N, C-alpha and C positions, 0 to 999 in steps of 0.2 A: 822516021824523022820527027823531030819536034815540030810544033805548030804554034804560030802566033795568031790569035784572033784579035784583030784590031778593034778599037772601041766602036760600039754601035748601040742603037736603041733596041734591046732584045724583047721589049714589050712583054716582060715576065715569062718569056719562053727560055728553055734551057740553053745556056751558052755551050756547055759540054753535056751532050745528051747521053742517055743510056747506051752502053756498048759502042762508044765512040771509037773510031778506027785508030786513033793515036793512043788514047788512054782509056781502054774499055772498062777498066776497073773503077773509074772515077766519074762523078756527076757534079755539075755546078750550074746553079741558077741564081740570078740576081733579080729579086722581086721588089718592086716599088709600089707602095699603096698610099692612098689618102684616107683621111678619117672615115671610119665605118666601112671601107672597102674590105673585101675578103679575097683570099686566094686559097685554093685547095689543090692537093696533089697526093699521089700514091705511087710509090716506086717498087715494082716487082724486082726481087733479087738484090735490092740495095737498101742498106741502112742509111740514115741521113741525120744531119743536125742543122737546125735553123739558128743562125747567128744574127742577132740584131746589130746591124752596122750603125743605124741611128733610129730613133723613135721607139714607140712602145706598141706591142701587140698582145692579144690574148690568143692562146692556142688550144685547140682540141685535137688530141692524138689518141685514136682508138678508145674514146670515152674518157680519157684523162684530160683534165682541164688545168691549164697553166695561165694564171691571170697576170696582166700588166708586166710582161717580159720586155726588158729593155729600158734604159734610162738615158742613154747617150743622145746628146744633141749634135755632136760632132764626132767624126771617126777617131780623132786624136784625143778625145775626152774620156778617160777612164777605161775600165775593162768591159768586155762584152757580156751580154746575158743571152742564154741559148736554151733550146729545147731539142732533145734527141728523140728521133722516131725510129721504130724498128723496121725491119724488112716488111714491105707490103703494108706499112702502117698508113692509116687514113688520117691525113693532116689538114686541118683548116685553121688559117690564121686570120684574125680580124684586127685592123689597125684602130687603135684607140687614141693615138696622138694625132696632131694635125697631118703628119705624114710619117712614113717609115720606110726604111730600106732593109731588106732581109737577104743575107747570103745563105743559100742552101747548098751544103756540101754532102755528097753521097759516095758510098763505096760498096762494092759487091760484098755480100755476106751470106753465109749459109745458115746462120743461127739467128733465131728471132729472140730479141731481148725486150725488156720492158722500157716504156718511155720514161724519161726523166728530164729534169731541168739542171743546167749548169749555171749557177748564179755567179755574178762577178766575184763574190768572195771565194768561190771554189775554183776560179781560174788560176792556174799555176803560172807565175811570172818568173822569167829568167832574163837577166841583163848581163851582157858580156862585151868584151872588146874595149876599145879606148879611142879617144879622139886622135891620139898620137899615131895609132896604127890604122886609122881611117876605117875601123871595123865596129864602131859602137852600135850595138843593136839591142832591142828589147823584144822578147818573145812572150806572147800570152797564149798558153796552151788551153784550148777549149776541150778537146778530147785528147788525152795523153795518158800518163802513168796513173793518174788518180781514177780514171774511168776504165782501165784496161779489163776489169772483170765484168763490165756492164756493156761492152761493145765488141764488135768484131775487129777488123784490121784497119779501121778508119782512124786516122790521126788528123786533127784540124787545129790550126794555130793562126794567130795574127802576129805579123812581124813588122817592126818599125825600125827604120834607120834613125838613130838618135843624133840630133844635130842636123846640119844642112849638108847633105852629100856624104858619100862614103860607100864602102863595099859591104856586101852581104853574101852569105853562102861561101865564105872564104875561110880557110884555103879551099880551092876547088875540090869538089867531092862528087861521088856518084853512088847510086844504090840501085843497080839494075841486074844484079846476080845474087842468087842464094848460095852463099859460101860460108855457112856456119857463123862462127864468131868474127869472121873477116868482113862480111857484107851481107845485107839482106835486100831482096828485090822489092822495090816500091815504085809505083807510078805516082806522078805528082802534077798538080795543077796549081798555078799561081794566078791571082787576080790582083792587079796593081792600082793604087791610087797615089796621088802626089799632093803635097801641100807646099805652096799654092798649087792649084790644080792644073796650071799650065807647065808644071815641071815635067821632067823626062829622065830616063835612065837607059840602061842597056842590059839585056839578058843574054848571057853566053849559053851555048848548048852544043858542046863539041864531044863527039863520041870517044875519041882517044887523045892521049897527051900530044900526039903529033898533028892533030887536026887544027884547022884555023877558023872553023865556023860550024854552024851559022851563028851570027850575032844579030839580035833584034833590037831595034829602037823601041822602047816601051814608053807609053804615055798613060795619062789618067784613063782608066777603064780597059787597059790591055789585059788580055788573058793569055797565058803561055801554058802549053801542054807538053810535058816532058815524060817520054817513055824510057829514057835512059841517058847515059853520058854525064859529063861534068857540066855543072850549071851555076857558076857564080853570077851575081848581078851587081850593078853599081848605080847609084843615084848621082845625078849631076850636082855640082856645087850650088848651094843656095836653096836646095829643095829637100824636104822630108819625103821619104818613100815608105809606103805601107804596102804589104801584100798579104792577101788572104791565102793560106796554104792548105791544100788538100793532098794528103798522102794516103795511098791505099796499098797495103802489102799483098803480094801474090800468095805467100804462104805464112808469113809471120806478122805478129802484132808489134814486134820490137824492131825499130829502125836502127840498122847499123850502117854507118856511112864509111865509105872507103875514100880516103883523101889521096889526091893526085900525088904520087911519090916525090916528084921534084919540089913540091911546095909543102909537103906534110910537116916539115920541121916547124912551120909557123904555128902549128897547134900549141907548141910550147912557148911561143912568144906573144900570143894574143891573150890578154887577161880573161880568165873565166870561161874559155871556150869549152873545156871539158865538162863544165856544169851543163852547158847547152847540149853537148853530145849525150850525156848520161840521162837527161830528161826525156829523150826520145826513145830510150830503151825500155 
């Protein structure tokens, strides 16, 4: 079953820990620091990427140093700056701005790669949908096609509903079976924010086309764990929705989505949606 972790003060402890019972392949932590404060971690069996939601930090990863990572003062202001850490990598971050928030995404991995930085200029942007179809969305790929030879099966993106209100993850799709070119199996974790922050939305998570639920009301700071099934989401009118997306493949680095057959024809009616699909492969 999927799981909704309601917003809480995690005090820099993992929201989705290693070997979680719902999404054991994925890891997620939300770290908040003030100037000169440090945070360190080391994840056995998991690669990870540190994405600066806001603020600026300096990172040490297995002896490699990455200075002044992050320029955003607001989550909706520009592209992210990030640092990748390999399996079992020793990571220490130090806040150099007044304060900083860092999203740490992890995925199980069998191969140890080298640490590297993903600058805002290297983030891959895709925008698709339209106001008319209520599907206008912008995706910023932190770990995607451009880094596929430098990482394992971890895919990380920032997703924004463009405008106030609208659908995301539509047409409904799933990716819980390895079926060659038809579908690949990926676990997924979403972490949501809203602008203004009292906004809300809904996350669907139904296992079959005949199912009616569950459906979760999501608010600023909600985290949803999805081990399978169809999972569109929607933001209420008047609110922008952001979600930090962690995808970890069971066997494949290439995400192939299977669209719910009754609604799959809308792939041809939503502008630019195939660009989005192809960027995950």
